[in-house]
PAMARRO-853502 format. One line per field, with one value per residue (C-alpha): residue number from 1; residue in three letters; x, y, z. Coordinates in steps of 0.5 Angstrom, whole numbers, plus 500, padded with zeros to 3 digits. Layout:
BEGIN
nr = [NUM/...]
rest = [ALA/...]
X = [X/...]
Y = [Y/...]
Z = [Z/...]
REM end
This chain:
BEGIN
nr = [1/2/3/4/5/6/7/8/9/10/11/12/13/14/15/16/17/18/19/20/21/22/23/24/25/26/27/28/29/30/31/32/33/34/35/36/37/38/39/40/41/42/43/44/45/46/47/48/49/50/51/52/53/54/55/56/57/58/59/60/61/62/63/64/65/66/67/68/69/70/71/72/73/74/75/76/77/78/79/80/81/82/83/84/85/86/87/88/89/90/91/92/93/94/95/96/97/98/99/100/101/102/103/104/105/106/107/108/109/110/111/112/113/114/115/116/117/118/119/120/121/122/123/124/125/126/127/128/129/130/131/132/133/134/135/136/137/138/139/140/141/142/143/144/145/146/147/148/149/150/151/152/153/154/155/156/157/158/159/160/161/162/163/164/165/166/167/168/169/170/171/172/173/174/175/176/177/178/179/180/181/182/183/184/185/186/187/188/189/190/191/192/193/194/195/196/197/198/199/200/201/202/203/204/205/206/207/208/209/210/211/212/213/214/215/216/217/218/219/220/221/222/223/224/225/226/227/228/229/230/231/232/233/234/235/236/237/238/239/240/241/242/243/244/245/246/247/248/249/250/251/252/253/254/255/256/257/258/259/260/261/262/263/264/265/266/267/268/269/270/271/272/273/274/275/276/277/278/279/280/281/282/283/284/285/286/287/288/289/290/291/292/293/294/295/296/297/298/299/300/301/302/303/304/305/306/307/308/309/310/311/312/313/314/315/316/317/318/319/320/321/322/323/324/325/326/327/328/329/330/331/332/333/334/335/336/337/338/339/340/341/342/343/344/345/346/347/348/349/350/351/352/353/354/355/356/357/358/359/360/361/362/363/364/365/366/367/368/369/370/371/372/373/374/375/376/377/378/379/380/381/382/383/384/385/386/387/388/389/390/391/392/393/394/395/396/397/398/399/400/401/402/403/404/405/406/407/408/409/410/411/412/413/414/415/416/417/418/419/420/421/422/423/424/425/426/427/428/429/430/431/432/433/434/435/436/437/438/439/440/441/442/443/444/445/446/447/448/449/450/451/452/453/454/455/456/457/458/459/460/461/462/463/464/465/466/467/468/469/470/471/472/473/474/475/476/477/478/479/480/481/482/483/484/485/486/487/488/489/490/491/492/493/494/495/496/497/498/499/500/501/502/503/504/505/506/507/508/509/510/511/512/513/514/515/516/517/518/519/520/521/522/523/524/525/526/527/528/529/530/531/532/533/534/535/536/537/538/539/540/541/542/543/544/545/546/547/548/549/550/551/552/553/554/555/556/557/558/559/560/561/562/563/564/565/566/567/568/569/570/571/572/573/574/575/576/577/578/579/580/581/582/583/584/585/586/587/588/589/590/591/592/593/594/595/596/597/598/599/600/601/602/603/604/605/606/607/608/609/610/611/612/613/614/615/616/617/618/619/620/621/622/623/624/625/626/627/628/629/630/631/632/633/634/635/636/637/638/639/640/641/642/643/644/645/646/647/648/649/650/651/652/653/654/655/656/657/658/659/660/661/662/663/664/665/666/667/668/669/670/671/672/673]
rest = [ARG/GLU/LEU/LEU/THR/ASP/LEU/GLY/VAL/THR/PHE/ILE/LYS/LEU/ALA/GLN/VAL/TRP/ALA/SER/ARG/PRO/ASP/ILE/LEU/PRO/GLU/GLU/TYR/ALA/GLN/GLU/PHE/GLU/LYS/LEU/LEU/GLN/ASN/VAL/ARG/PRO/PHE/PRO/LYS/GLU/ASP/ALA/MET/ARG/VAL/LEU/ARG/ARG/SER/LYS/LYS/ASP/GLY/LYS/SER/ALA/LEU/ASP/ILE/VAL/ASP/ASP/PRO/SER/VAL/PHE/GLU/LYS/PRO/VAL/ALA/SER/ALA/SER/VAL/GLY/GLN/VAL/TYR/ARG/ALA/THR/VAL/LYS/GLY/LYS/THR/VAL/ALA/VAL/LYS/VAL/GLN/ARG/PRO/ASP/VAL/ARG/GLU/GLN/ALA/THR/LEU/ASP/LEU/TYR/LEU/MET/ARG/ASN/ALA/ALA/LYS/LEU/GLY/GLU/MET/MET/PRO/ILE/GLY/PRO/LEU/ALA/GLU/GLN/CYS/LYS/GLN/MET/ASN/GLU/MET/PHE/ASP/THR/THR/ALA/PRO/THR/PHE/LEU/MET/GLU/MET/ASP/TYR/GLU/ALA/GLU/ALA/ALA/ASN/GLN/ARG/ARG/PHE/ALA/GLU/THR/VAL/ALA/GLY/CYS/ASP/LEU/ILE/LYS/ASP/THR/ILE/ILE/VAL/PRO/GLU/VAL/LEU/PHE/CYS/THR/ARG/GLU/VAL/LEU/ILE/GLN/GLU/TRP/LEU/ASP/GLY/THR/LYS/LEU/THR/GLU/PRO/GLU/PHE/ASP/GLN/ASP/GLN/ALA/LYS/ASN/VAL/VAL/THR/LEU/LEU/LEU/ASN/SER/TYR/MET/VAL/GLN/PHE/LEU/GLU/THR/GLY/PHE/LEU/HIS/GLY/ASP/PRO/HIS/PRO/GLY/ASN/PHE/ILE/MET/THR/PRO/SER/GLY/LYS/LEU/GLY/ILE/LEU/ASP/TYR/GLY/LEU/MET/THR/THR/ILE/SER/ARG/GLU/LYS/ARG/LEU/THR/PHE/ILE/GLU/PHE/LEU/MET/HIS/LEU/GLN/ALA/LYS/ASP/TYR/ASP/LEU/CYS/LEU/GLN/ASP/LEU/ILE/THR/LEU/GLU/PHE/PHE/PRO/PRO/ALA/LEU/ARG/ASP/ASP/GLN/THR/ALA/ILE/ASN/TYR/MET/LEU/PRO/ALA/LEU/LYS/GLN/THR/LEU/ALA/THR/LEU/TYR/GLU/GLU/GLY/GLY/ASP/LEU/GLN/SER/LYS/LYS/GLU/GLU/PHE/MET/ARG/MET/HIS/GLU/GLU/PHE/GLN/ALA/ALA/SER/LYS/VAL/GLU/ALA/VAL/GLN/GLU/SER/LEU/GLN/ASP/PHE/THR/GLU/LYS/TYR/VAL/GLY/SER/PHE/LYS/LEU/PRO/GLY/TYR/PHE/THR/LEU/ILE/LEU/ARG/ALA/PHE/ALA/THR/LEU/GLU/GLY/LEU/GLY/LEU/LYS/THR/ASP/LYS/ASP/PHE/ALA/ILE/VAL/LYS/GLU/CYS/PHE/PRO/TYR/ILE/ALA/ARG/ARG/LEU/LEU/THR/ASP/ASP/SER/GLU/ARG/MET/ARG/ASN/ALA/LEU/LYS/THR/TYR/LEU/TYR/LYS/GLY/GLN/SER/ARG/VAL/SER/PRO/ALA/ARG/ILE/ASP/GLU/ILE/ALA/LYS/GLY/PHE/GLY/LYS/PHE/THR/ASN/LEU/MET/THR/GLY/ASN/PRO/ALA/ASP/ALA/SER/LYS/ALA/GLY/ARG/PRO/ALA/GLY/GLU/SER/GLN/SER/LEU/VAL/LYS/ALA/GLU/THR/VAL/SER/PRO/GLY/THR/LEU/ALA/THR/SER/TRP/PRO/LEU/PHE/SER/LEU/LEU/ALA/GLY/SER/PRO/ASP/PRO/PRO/VAL/GLN/ILE/ASP/LYS/SER/VAL/GLN/ASP/ILE/ALA/SER/VAL/ILE/PHE/SER/PRO/GLU/GLY/ASN/PHE/LEU/GLN/GLU/MET/LEU/ILE/GLU/GLU/GLY/VAL/ALA/ALA/VAL/ASP/ALA/LEU/SER/ARG/VAL/ALA/VAL/THR/GLN/LEU/LEU/ASN/GLY/LEU/GLY/PRO/LEU/SER/LEU/PRO/ILE/THR/TRP/PRO/MET/GLN/MET/PHE/LEU/GLY/ALA/ARG/LYS/SER/GLY/GLY/ASP/LEU/LEU/SER/ASP/GLU/ASP/HIS/GLU/ALA/LEU/THR/ILE/ILE/GLN/ARG/ILE/VAL/ASP/LEU/VAL/HIS/GLY/ARG/GLY/THR/PRO/PRO/VAL/ALA/ASP/LEU/ALA/ASP/GLY/THR/ARG/THR/LYS/GLU/ALA/LEU/ASN/LEU/ASP/LEU/ASN/LEU/LEU/SER/VAL/ALA/GLN/GLU/LEU/ALA/SER/LEU/ARG/PRO/LEU/ALA/GLU/GLY/LEU/MET/PRO/CYS/ILE/SER/PRO/GLY/ALA/ALA/ALA/PHE/ALA/ARG/ARG/PHE/ALA/ALA/ARG/MET/ALA/ARG/ARG/ILE/ILE/GLN/ARG/VAL/ALA/ASP/ASP/LEU/GLN/GLN/ILE/THR/PHE/GLY/PRO/LEU/PHE/ALA/ARG/PRO/SER]
X = [501/506/509/503/502/509/508/503/495/495/497/493/487/488/488/483/479/482/480/473/475/475/476/483/487/488/485/490/492/485/485/490/488/481/485/486/480/479/485/492/496/495/499/501/497/502/500/493/493/497/491/486/489/490/483/480/473/469/475/474/480/477/479/476/469/470/467/473/480/482/477/485/489/487/483/477/478/484/484/488/487/485/483/477/476/470/467/462/459/455/454/452/456/460/465/471/475/484/487/494/500/501/496/496/502/504/499/502/507/506/501/507/512/506/504/512/513/508/509/516/513/510/516/518/518/513/507/502/506/506/498/498/502/498/492/495/496/489/486/490/489/481/482/486/482/477/483/485/479/478/482/479/474/471/468/467/462/459/459/455/449/448/448/443/438/437/436/430/428/427/422/425/432/430/427/432/439/442/446/450/449/455/457/463/468/477/479/483/478/471/467/459/453/455/451/451/451/455/460/460/468/467/466/460/456/452/454/448/445/450/447/441/445/448/441/440/445/446/438/439/445/442/436/444/445/440/434/437/445/448/453/457/463/467/461/468/464/469/463/457/454/447/444/439/433/435/437/444/448/454/461/466/463/470/468/462/460/454/450/446/438/441/447/441/436/442/445/437/435/442/440/434/436/442/436/433/437/437/444/444/440/446/452/447/448/454/455/450/454/461/465/464/465/459/463/461/454/453/459/454/460/463/457/457/464/463/456/458/463/460/454/458/462/456/453/458/459/453/448/450/453/461/467/472/476/470/469/476/476/470/474/479/475/472/477/481/474/475/483/481/475/480/477/482/485/478/477/484/484/477/480/487/483/478/484/486/480/478/484/484/477/474/476/473/469/471/465/465/471/468/461/466/468/462/459/465/466/458/459/465/460/456/461/463/456/455/460/454/452/450/450/445/441/440/439/433/428/430/428/422/420/423/419/413/412/416/411/416/417/423/421/414/419/423/417/413/420/421/413/413/419/418/410/403/402/405/409/406/414/416/410/412/420/417/411/417/422/417/414/422/424/417/417/425/425/419/415/412/417/414/413/420/424/420/423/430/432/436/432/435/436/430/426/419/415/409/405/402/394/389/383/376/370/365/362/364/359/354/355/356/352/354/362/358/355/360/366/362/363/366/374/379/383/387/395/397/403/406/408/401/399/404/402/395/395/400/394/389/392/387/392/393/400/402/402/394/393/397/392/385/387/388/383/378/382/381/373/371/375/370/363/366/367/361/358/363/360/352/353/356/350/344/347/344/339/345/344/341/346/352/349/349/356/360/356/359/365/368/369/374/369/363/361/366/372/370/376/382/389/389/383/387/393/389/385/393/395/389/391/397/396/391/396/401/396/394/402/401/408/405/410/408/408/413/414/417/422/418/414/408/405/401/393/397/403/397/394/387/381/376/370/366/365/372/375/370/371/378/377/372/377/380/374/377/383/379/375/382/385/380/384/388/384/378/383/382/378/372/378/379/371/372/378/376/368/371/376/372/366/372/375/367/366/372/370/363/368/372/366/363/369/369/361/363/369/369/367/360/361/369/370/372/380]
Y = [500/505/503/504/511/513/511/516/517/513/506/509/509/501/499/502/497/492/494/494/486/481/475/478/479/475/478/481/485/487/490/495/497/500/504/508/509/514/515/516/519/528/533/539/544/550/546/546/553/555/551/555/561/561/558/564/566/572/576/572/565/559/561/568/565/560/562/560/559/555/549/547/546/538/535/530/525/525/521/519/525/531/531/534/540/541/548/554/559/563/560/552/546/545/540/543/539/541/538/535/539/537/532/532/532/526/523/524/522/515/515/517/512/505/507/507/502/498/499/496/490/490/489/483/477/473/474/473/479/483/482/484/489/493/491/495/500/501/500/507/511/509/510/516/523/520/518/526/529/526/531/536/539/545/539/534/541/541/532/535/539/534/529/532/534/528/525/530/528/520/518/512/514/521/519/514/518/526/529/535/541/544/551/554/551/552/546/545/546/544/546/544/543/537/531/528/521/515/512/505/505/508/503/506/503/498/492/488/493/492/487/492/499/494/491/499/501/496/499/506/504/499/507/510/505/503/508/516/513/518/512/515/512/511/507/505/504/511/515/513/515/513/518/518/519/513/515/514/521/519/523/524/526/526/519/520/515/517/511/511/510/505/501/502/498/493/491/491/486/481/482/479/474/473/471/467/463/464/464/464/471/474/473/477/482/482/483/489/492/492/485/482/485/486/480/473/475/473/468/461/456/461/462/455/454/460/459/452/455/462/458/455/461/465/460/459/467/469/464/462/467/467/469/469/464/458/461/460/453/452/453/449/443/444/445/438/435/438/435/429/427/428/434/440/435/435/443/444/447/450/454/456/458/462/465/467/470/474/476/482/483/481/487/490/496/504/506/500/501/505/502/494/498/501/494/490/494/493/487/486/490/484/479/482/481/475/469/467/475/473/480/478/475/482/486/482/487/493/489/485/493/496/490/491/499/501/499/502/497/493/492/489/484/482/483/477/473/471/471/466/461/461/457/460/461/464/460/461/460/467/471/468/471/477/479/478/482/488/487/488/493/497/497/498/503/508/505/507/505/500/496/499/495/488/489/490/499/499/504/510/513/517/513/513/507/508/502/501/503/498/497/495/491/497/499/495/488/493/494/488/483/477/478/478/471/469/471/468/471/479/480/483/490/489/491/494/497/501/496/493/501/502/495/497/504/500/495/499/504/508/509/501/497/490/489/490/487/479/480/480/474/471/474/471/465/464/467/462/456/457/458/450/448/451/446/440/440/442/435/431/433/431/424/419/424/428/423/426/432/428/422/428/430/425/423/429/433/426/422/426/432/427/432/430/433/439/443/444/443/450/451/446/453/458/456/455/462/466/462/463/470/469/466/472/477/475/474/466/464/457/454/456/450/447/448/442/440/440/448/443/442/436/436/430/437/443/439/443/444/444/447/453/456/455/458/463/465/465/471/475/475/480/484/489/489/491/496/499/501/505/512/507/503/508/512/508/502/503/503/496/494/495/492/486/485/486/480/476/477/475/469/467/467/463/458/457/457/451/447/447/444/439/437/438/433/430/422/422/425/424/425/417/417]
Z = [501/502/495/491/495/494/486/486/483/478/482/487/483/480/489/488/483/486/493/491/488/494/488/487/491/498/504/507/500/499/507/505/498/502/506/500/499/503/507/502/506/505/503/508/509/506/499/500/503/496/491/495/494/487/486/483/481/480/483/490/492/495/500/501/501/507/512/518/514/520/518/514/519/518/513/514/509/504/496/491/487/491/500/502/509/512/512/512/506/510/515/511/512/506/504/501/495/494/489/491/487/481/480/472/470/475/472/464/466/468/463/458/461/461/454/452/455/451/445/446/448/441/438/442/438/442/439/445/448/443/441/449/448/442/447/453/449/446/452/455/450/451/458/458/456/462/467/465/466/473/474/472/478/473/469/475/477/470/470/478/475/471/474/479/473/471/478/480/471/473/477/478/484/485/491/494/490/493/489/492/490/488/491/488/483/478/475/483/487/488/494/494/500/505/506/513/513/514/509/507/509/515/522/524/518/520/515/517/512/507/503/503/502/495/492/492/489/484/482/482/476/472/472/470/465/463/463/463/460/464/467/475/474/479/486/490/497/499/495/497/504/508/510/516/511/508/501/498/497/491/491/487/478/475/471/468/461/457/453/447/446/441/446/451/448/445/453/455/450/451/458/458/452/457/464/459/456/449/447/440/441/445/440/436/441/442/434/435/441/437/442/437/429/424/419/424/423/417/418/419/420/425/430/430/431/437/439/444/447/448/451/456/458/459/463/467/468/470/471/478/483/486/485/479/483/483/477/475/477/472/467/468/469/462/460/462/460/454/453/457/451/446/443/442/436/432/433/433/423/426/431/426/420/425/428/422/420/425/428/432/431/437/443/449/446/448/450/455/460/465/464/466/471/475/474/476/482/483/483/488/493/493/493/500/502/498/495/491/489/482/478/472/477/481/476/473/477/472/466/468/470/463/459/462/462/454/450/443/437/440/447/444/441/448/452/447/446/453/455/449/449/442/444/441/449/454/459/467/469/465/468/475/473/470/476/482/478/476/483/487/483/484/491/493/488/488/494/501/506/508/501/499/507/505/498/501/501/507/513/514/522/522/518/521/517/513/511/506/503/505/501/505/500/499/493/488/492/493/485/482/486/483/487/493/492/490/493/501/506/506/505/509/507/501/501/495/495/490/483/484/482/477/473/473/470/465/463/463/460/455/449/450/449/449/456/455/448/451/457/453/449/456/459/452/453/459/458/453/456/463/458/457/463/465/460/462/469/467/463/468/473/468/468/464/463/459/453/448/448/448/443/437/440/439/433/429/433/435/442/444/444/448/454/459/456/452/453/448/450/448/454/460/458/459/466/467/465/469/475/476/475/480/485/483/485/492/492/495/492/490/484/477/472/469/462/459/454/447/450/451/458/459/462/469/470/470/476/474/479/474/478/475/481/484/478/480/486/486/481/485/490/487/489/494/489/483/488/492/485/481/480/476/472/470/465/460/463/458/452/456/455/448/446/450/447/441/441/444/439/435/438/439/430/431/435/431/425/428/430/424/420/425/424/416/417/423/425/421/415/413/407/404/401]
REM end
């Protein structure tokens, strides 16, 4: 640690990145490097005073605007680029960041020497070493400008103000993140609002809340990354403060990156495909994101060669949690199995052709370096709280909400791909996954304190929990007596959290959207199936008296369509899906019906109770919830009803046409072969 401190800012920055990854270095090194997050050796008071005096704006130096210059006797924190003092300006408590003398010159010299060393390495006659040195120089070309920009406090202040505006304009994080106000800045001095609270690196930080803090951090960064497109690029623990209100204060805006809308949409698609284990689509996403060369898209031979390896790599890295050491051991095991199976010789020629064709084409895109740094650091924080932390799974709640609330064409297609899995019916398992993800993210980021706490949000010191909104049965039961008859005894009050309100607003949107269309389609199928259940149960109740009805049905529609089995496989699936939706709304958490390998689900697996009254009572039990959601439902209820009626009419006509076709070509009137 002391040696790296002597080497200066560039090497301290590297140590700070390593300190956030408990799976890279031995514990003794990690503990020492953690001290460099905010306890770097301070520079003398005299140097700080010189910087303060020469840093002027509007004719006043930074020293002139501070109420009491004696505060500069000792810093409260010392970091790689500068150190921080606690002061007051016109009675307001502020943080004064003073840059280390000659830090830009030192960093520039470090980068120059390292780049020239890499240039020499490129001339080495050892091929792999020369290629690594070439890639290192490309990395320097990409990262050096942002690294030097971090040492310009005027650029940092501009980033900070822009980030504050971005947060204020985003409903998903405006009540979660606090950005300190900038009061004064020059290239070497930055004066900003002081945030009260506890840094994640301080001994006073409550380690029992560490896991919840990481969850909040990761979801906040997902919003920055994929919603706003303006990402804080330096998320080490020393840059975060948990405030007494439970909000998250973010410091140090020297490293920021902007992600284009096109890239954000593609990353959402990639993460969704990764969660769904659609690795062929993951490959196409990685080509679009510039990780792989564009020529690969049309090279089916290369794709066939790459896809198995990509599948194994992504599955090992992201399907399960764990640190880099455990993943390295898994890769070694797979390599040994590959060699033991004598497959190396079989692919050697293909590998040589592939390497010659695409040599140097696979590289980390320049725009991704800060994104990688940010999420690698966040993953490191997660691994400190849970050795099985899996970052892709933790990112999915944001993806779930985005898929359900963004009705753009690409998000529609992504949601359809995820829910239908290439089949004609929605997958109940996927409904379960996406509903849970949506609920967790929504309640965590925008729910009231009680719901947010249940979703894993850390509680503030002065935070009092507000109960979720409760609704008692009332006007809906009076207006719709059938509900009271079916539901039986009066319902207890129902708690309605923020996620339920939000999803109701989406489903009953007056403008319509893909989610609404999908649910209308499934609802119509369920109503149609329920009507056939009613006929089935009526015929079963008639016993022998049903023969005048069932005998013609057997003649015209075939034995399978007799009274005991009017339901098709599609009807069974429709009832399963509607039952699953009811379970999810009630929050029962019952396990979803398993999807079979071929995408179908047997009647035995569905395990349905086809009692009409039972199913109707299940639906009627949603009455209090629907009543409480009236403010969300009312604006689009009429439009929803019109769309549902139109789709129902089409369904009935199609069903009649199918039955007529069955009569025409059924067993009695079958055409001779």
